[in-house]
N, C-alpha and C positions, 0 to 999 in steps of 0.2 A: 748478201752471199752472192756471186757472179753463178748461175750452172752452165755446166761443162758441156760439149757435146764429141764423142768421135769422131774423126773424120769417117768411120765405117760408118756410124748411127748416121753422119749427113747425109752418105749416097743412099743410102737405106730407105733414108724420110724423102729424097728427093724419089728414088724411083719408086716408091707408092703413090708418087707426082704429091706428094707435098709440096709446099715452095719457101722455104725459107730462105732469103736474100743472105747471099756470100759477102762478107765484105772485108775485101784485104784492104788492110791498113801499110800494108808496107810500103819502101819508098821504090821512086819508078828504075833505080837502078834494080831493084830486086825481081820485079818484075823479068827484067830481060833475062834470068836466072833461072827461075822457076815461077812459071804462070798457070793459076787455074781458070779453064774457060769458064764461061758466062757469070764471072767473082765481078762484080763493082770493087771498081777500086779508088779508094778514097787515100792518099796517106795518112797515117796520124793525126800530123801536126794542122794537117790543113780539115779536118773534121770538126770543129766549134763553127768554122768559115762556112759548109758548107752543109749541115744540119738541114737544111731544108730540100738536100738531094736524096734523102729520106725518110721513110713514111714510118713516124712513131707506130701506130698501127699495126705495120707488118711483124713478123719476124725475123730476127737480126741471127747468125749467126757472123760472130768476129775471126778472121784470121790475121798471123805474122808467121814469122817463123817459127818458134815454137812457142810460144803463147805466154808470154809476157805485157810485149804491148798491145795485143788485144785483148786483156782481161784488164788492162789501163782503159780501155777505148768501151768498152762495154761495160762498165763501172760509171765512166760520165755519160753515157746514152743512159740507162738508166735513171741516174741525177736527171737530165733533160725529160725524163719525160717516158720513156720508150718502152712498151710494157711486156716485150717477149721479146730479153738478148740473151745471148750463147757466147762461148768464148767459145772457139776451136781449140781442144788439148790437146796440144803438143804441135801445134801450128802445121806450118807447108813440110815441115822433118816427116813430123805421123802420116799426114798426107800422102808422102812417097812410101812411106812403108807399110802403111795399112790399104794406100789405094790405087795409084798410082804409081810404079817404080821407076819408069822412064825421069821422072823428073829428078832435077840436079840439087842434093846436098848441096848446102853453104851455110 
């Protein structure tokens, strides 16, 4: 079972000095609509080929538009030996509601 974290929880943890990696698995064109500063961007389809860019021992929070793709990637990363993986509940749509209302929903 994949753990979930809300955008508000992520920001609270980050503000307390914790440093989970925010992995954005949306497509390039989606970043042109709404982007979160500091997120690592690897499109979902590229994750298997780019696993070496991620540290398996680091805490990862995976993000997509609404939470479906990111949940799939989080499950994949767990199967690849990543020790602490979370799905960002509600994706960038929830981020816009809970954290940054200036983001454009799409």
